PLY file of the C-alpha trace (Angstrom):
ply
format ascii 1.0
element vertex 162
property float x
property float y
property float z
element edge 161
property int vertex1
property int vertex2
end_header
-53.03 35.98 -148.31
-53.00 38.91 -146.10
-55.80 37.18 -143.50
-52.86 33.76 -143.65
-50.54 36.02 -142.83
-51.74 37.91 -140.41
-52.85 35.24 -138.39
-49.80 33.63 -138.24
-48.36 36.77 -137.24
-51.39 37.07 -134.16
-50.38 33.46 -133.35
-46.71 33.89 -133.28
-47.13 36.84 -130.87
-49.92 35.26 -128.42
-47.44 32.33 -128.14
-44.07 35.24 -127.36
-45.78 36.71 -124.67
-47.40 33.33 -122.79
-43.62 31.51 -123.38
-42.48 29.97 -120.28
-40.67 32.78 -118.06
-37.06 31.73 -116.31
-38.21 32.39 -112.86
-36.78 31.19 -109.83
-37.81 28.15 -107.75
-37.70 30.49 -104.50
-36.31 33.60 -103.47
-36.14 35.69 -100.53
-34.56 38.66 -98.68
-36.27 42.53 -97.82
-38.82 45.08 -99.67
-38.11 48.16 -98.20
-41.22 50.47 -97.65
-44.03 52.25 -96.00
-46.01 49.84 -95.76
-48.88 51.39 -93.37
-46.40 52.06 -90.23
-44.58 48.57 -90.59
-41.27 49.70 -92.85
-39.37 46.71 -94.17
-40.82 43.61 -94.04
-39.04 39.95 -94.79
-40.75 38.75 -98.47
-40.35 35.09 -99.68
-41.21 33.82 -102.86
-42.09 30.71 -104.51
-42.78 29.42 -108.15
-46.15 27.61 -108.00
-46.12 27.07 -112.80
-44.26 28.53 -114.97
-45.16 32.61 -114.53
-46.99 32.26 -111.54
-45.61 32.49 -107.72
-46.82 33.24 -104.49
-45.15 36.10 -102.45
-45.56 35.94 -98.41
-44.35 38.94 -96.74
-44.41 39.28 -92.60
-43.65 42.93 -91.20
-42.71 43.73 -87.55
-43.28 46.77 -85.82
-41.93 46.96 -82.36
-41.63 50.01 -80.82
-41.77 51.89 -76.94
-45.43 52.10 -77.36
-46.55 50.41 -79.47
-46.36 46.27 -81.32
-47.98 45.27 -84.15
-47.31 42.78 -86.99
-48.93 41.85 -90.41
-48.96 39.12 -92.85
-49.54 39.32 -96.51
-49.83 36.47 -99.04
-49.87 37.46 -102.98
-50.21 35.44 -106.08
-48.92 36.92 -108.49
-48.51 36.47 -112.96
-45.39 37.46 -114.27
-44.31 38.34 -117.08
-41.13 39.07 -119.45
-40.53 42.56 -121.36
-36.83 41.77 -122.02
-34.26 39.54 -121.00
-33.92 39.54 -117.07
-36.94 42.46 -116.97
-40.39 41.16 -115.78
-43.59 42.83 -114.66
-46.18 41.66 -112.25
-49.40 41.55 -111.26
-51.12 40.23 -108.49
-53.95 39.95 -105.42
-53.89 38.85 -102.20
-54.98 39.63 -98.82
-53.06 40.63 -95.55
-53.80 39.74 -91.61
-52.56 41.48 -88.30
-52.30 42.32 -85.09
-51.59 45.59 -82.83
-51.54 46.87 -79.54
-50.83 50.31 -77.89
-49.71 50.91 -74.65
-48.91 53.96 -73.14
-48.37 54.60 -69.84
-48.74 58.44 -69.77
-52.11 58.90 -70.03
-53.40 55.56 -68.79
-54.19 54.08 -72.48
-54.69 50.18 -73.61
-55.75 49.69 -77.18
-55.35 46.30 -79.37
-56.57 44.23 -82.54
-57.03 42.00 -85.46
-57.24 43.78 -89.01
-57.76 42.16 -92.18
-56.83 43.76 -95.58
-57.47 42.55 -99.73
-54.08 43.17 -101.51
-53.37 44.56 -104.96
-50.17 44.31 -106.00
-47.91 45.08 -109.97
-44.95 45.54 -110.46
-40.92 45.93 -112.06
-37.59 43.22 -111.48
-34.89 42.50 -112.83
-33.36 39.40 -112.50
-29.67 39.71 -112.63
-26.86 36.83 -114.18
-25.85 36.22 -110.55
-28.92 34.90 -107.89
-29.88 38.10 -106.98
-33.98 39.99 -108.07
-34.72 43.73 -107.60
-37.81 44.59 -108.31
-40.08 47.72 -107.62
-43.54 47.48 -106.98
-46.74 49.06 -105.59
-49.36 47.44 -103.24
-52.90 48.70 -102.48
-54.28 47.60 -99.52
-57.83 48.23 -98.44
-59.31 47.26 -94.47
-62.29 45.22 -94.78
-61.70 44.49 -90.42
-60.28 45.70 -87.85
-59.67 49.29 -86.29
-56.01 49.24 -87.53
-55.59 49.95 -91.25
-59.43 50.09 -92.19
-58.80 52.76 -94.55
-56.55 52.50 -97.74
-53.09 52.17 -97.58
-50.73 52.87 -101.20
-47.62 51.37 -100.19
-44.58 51.94 -102.80
-41.42 49.51 -102.00
-38.23 48.48 -103.34
-37.26 44.31 -102.84
-34.00 42.96 -102.57
-34.30 39.25 -103.18
-32.23 36.03 -103.28
-32.86 33.55 -105.59
-31.92 29.91 -105.25
0 1
1 2
2 3
3 4
4 5
5 6
6 7
7 8
8 9
9 10
10 11
11 12
12 13
13 14
14 15
15 16
16 17
17 18
18 19
19 20
20 21
21 22
22 23
23 24
24 25
25 26
26 27
27 28
28 29
29 30
30 31
31 32
32 33
33 34
34 35
35 36
36 37
37 38
38 39
39 40
40 41
41 42
42 43
43 44
44 45
45 46
46 47
47 48
48 49
49 50
50 51
51 52
52 53
53 54
54 55
55 56
56 57
57 58
58 59
59 60
60 61
61 62
62 63
63 64
64 65
65 66
66 67
67 68
68 69
69 70
70 71
71 72
72 73
73 74
74 75
75 76
76 77
77 78
78 79
79 80
80 81
81 82
82 83
83 84
84 85
85 86
86 87
87 88
88 89
89 90
90 91
91 92
92 93
93 94
94 95
95 96
96 97
97 98
98 99
99 100
100 101
101 102
102 103
103 104
104 105
105 106
106 107
107 108
108 109
109 110
110 111
111 112
112 113
113 114
114 115
115 116
116 117
117 118
118 119
119 120
120 121
121 122
122 123
123 124
124 125
125 126
126 127
127 128
128 129
129 130
130 131
131 132
132 133
133 134
134 135
135 136
136 137
137 138
138 139
139 140
140 141
141 142
142 143
143 144
144 145
145 146
146 147
147 148
148 149
149 150
150 151
151 152
152 153
153 154
154 155
155 156
156 157
157 158
158 159
159 160
160 161
């Protein structure tokens, strides 16, 4: 009897954990973080299946002596904690280009880079079409001179859902 009751409780817990989350089909907004010098990014999320989505972030930097862009793609799993409160984790990659030109000391440099990215965060889905999230994204430089180290990025995101 106890084994049957424990089995039913176990199945109930598993079904409750893997039940479909109500994540939006699309969301777009801004991801505010340090992002290894890129600052804010334009962020887009697309629902793939019931509790999975793909996030694309575009960061651009235009400075007096320095121009760069980075495009990151992250595949995410989303789990519900409570009504509207979710946590998520994922992995992906980032690719970008940078250019440095200092006319004072006559120094020019540029290049491409490739990063491996991880992602873990928490988000709240308001009853209005607003999604706010806080996430942590470690980025490990794979190729290139820019970002060839490990960057630990923490960001706050605001997205409109549609």
